[in-house]
Structure formats: structure tokens, C-alpha cells
N, C-alpha and C positions, 0 to 999 in steps of 0.2 A: 210788489216789484215784478215786472214782467220778465219771463225767462228769455235768454238769448236763444238763437237758433241752435247753437252748439248744445246748450243745456236741454233743449227740447229733444234733440236727436239722442242725446245720452239717455234721457228718460225712455224714449221709444225703445232703445237698444236693451234696456233692462227688461222690458216686457217681451220683445221680439228680437233676439240676437242673430237672426238668420242672415242679415245683410250687413256688410261693412259700412261704417259711417261715411266713407267716401262715396258710396252709392247714393246716399241721401243728398250730400252736397252737390254731386254731379247732376242729379235730377233737378235740384233747385236752380243750378246754373243754366241748365237747358230750358227750364220753364221761364226764367228771366230773359234768356235769349229769344225765346219764342214770342214773348210779350213785346219785347222791343222790336223784333222783326215785323210783327203784325200789329203795331200799335193802333192803327186806325180801326182794327176789328174789336178793340177792347173798350171802345166808347159804348155808351148805352145805345141800343138799337131803337127802332121806332116804337117798340112796345115798352120801353123803359127797362128792359132786362139787360143786365151786364153780360156781355159776351165773354167767352173764356176759351181756353184751349181744350179740345177734346182729347180723349185717350189716344186715338190713332195719330192725331196731329203731334202730340207730345212725343209719342214713340218715334215718329219720323225725325223730329228734331234731335232726340237722343241718339238715334242711329247716325245722323249726319255729323253731329259734334263728336261722337265717339270715334268714328272713322277718321275724322280730321285730327283729333287729339292722340289717338292710340294706334291708328293704322291697322296693320295686319294683326296686331296684338289685342284688338278690341275684345274678341271673345274670351281670351285668356284673362284680361282685366275683369270682365263681367263675371267669369267663374270665380275669381279670387274674391270678388265682392259678394258672391252668393247669388248672382243673377243667372238663373237657368233658362229663362224664356221671357217673352214679352209680358206674361202675366206677373212675373216677379216685380216688374216696374209698377204694375197696378197695385200690388201689395204695399210697396213703398209709398205710393201716392196716398193710399187709404190710411196708412199709418200716420202720414202727415196731416191728413184731413181729421182723423180722430184726435190728434194732438192739437187741433185748431190752428196749425201753422198754414194750412191751405183750406180752401172751401170748395164746395161742389154745388152743381145745380141739381135739380130734381131728376133730370134726365141722365145724369152720370151714373155709371155702374162699374163695378170691378170687372165685369165681363167685357167692358170696352177695351181692355188690355190683353185679353186672352187670345192666343193664336193669331195675333195681328201679322207677325212675320216670323219666318224660320230664320234662326241665327246664321246657319250655314249659308243660306241664299242671300240674306239681307246684309250680312257683315263680311264674311269671308269672301264669297264669290263677288260681291259688289265691289269690294276694295280692289281686288286684282283686276276685275273687268275695267274699272276706272283707270287704273295704272296702264293697262294695255292700250286703251284708247288714247291716253295722253302721249304715250310713246309713239304710237302710230301717227298721231297728228304732228309730232315733232319732226318726223322723218319724211313727211310729204313734201 
């Protein structure tokens, strides 16, 4: 009998309890969103290779959805989940790959997630900058 996603994540947490289970579910939500958003990219290319989401692409979707869902609290939510930097997301991805819930290509690497963006710039400042531009545009 195949394990459910919940059961797989529980098994991962037994071996690596650094991250909150919600971080895993959030990452899977973002991955599904990315696949749906770019569905045409996930068909086989001319070489017969299945295309997939790269580390930096996934991190950008995580950033966008987190800012949409959590707003200025994004970094605090990430801290509660044990997410300290973009490399933390890579660890979660590779935990899911090792559990065979996700797969990877030969060109994928944990380093694809390291130092992709600074949380203060990409989360905090980006959120407030976007809000300021929206307010400015409303009063023009």
C-alpha cells in the first residue's frame, strides 16, 4: 500500500525534524501552482526530456505565493517553519526527492537553492515596495 503525502512527510520529519510540516505542504502547493501556471513547459521537449521547475524558478513562485498569502508576516512564518534562507527550501526539496515524492533531473543540485535571494530584500522590502506603488497608483 502506497503512503499518503501526509505519511511521507511524517516519515521525513522523523529523520529531519528541522522544518515544520506546513513548510513541506506549502512547497508542494507552490510546485503544483508552478506546474499549472507553466503547463506548456512541462510537456516533453524535442529531445524527449520531461521539462521541470528549476530551483530558482520554484523559489520565485514560493516568494510570490508567500507574499500573497502571508504579506509582511512572510519572514516570520518562514522562521516559525525553520526556513532560514533559500537553501532551506532546497533541503526540503531534497528530502522530498529522497522520499521519492518528487524527482529530479541529472542537472539539478542542492546548490541551485543556495543564496538565490536575500529574505530581507526579496520578502520584506519587496512587500512594502509593492504596497507603496499600489497606493501611489490609486492616488494618481
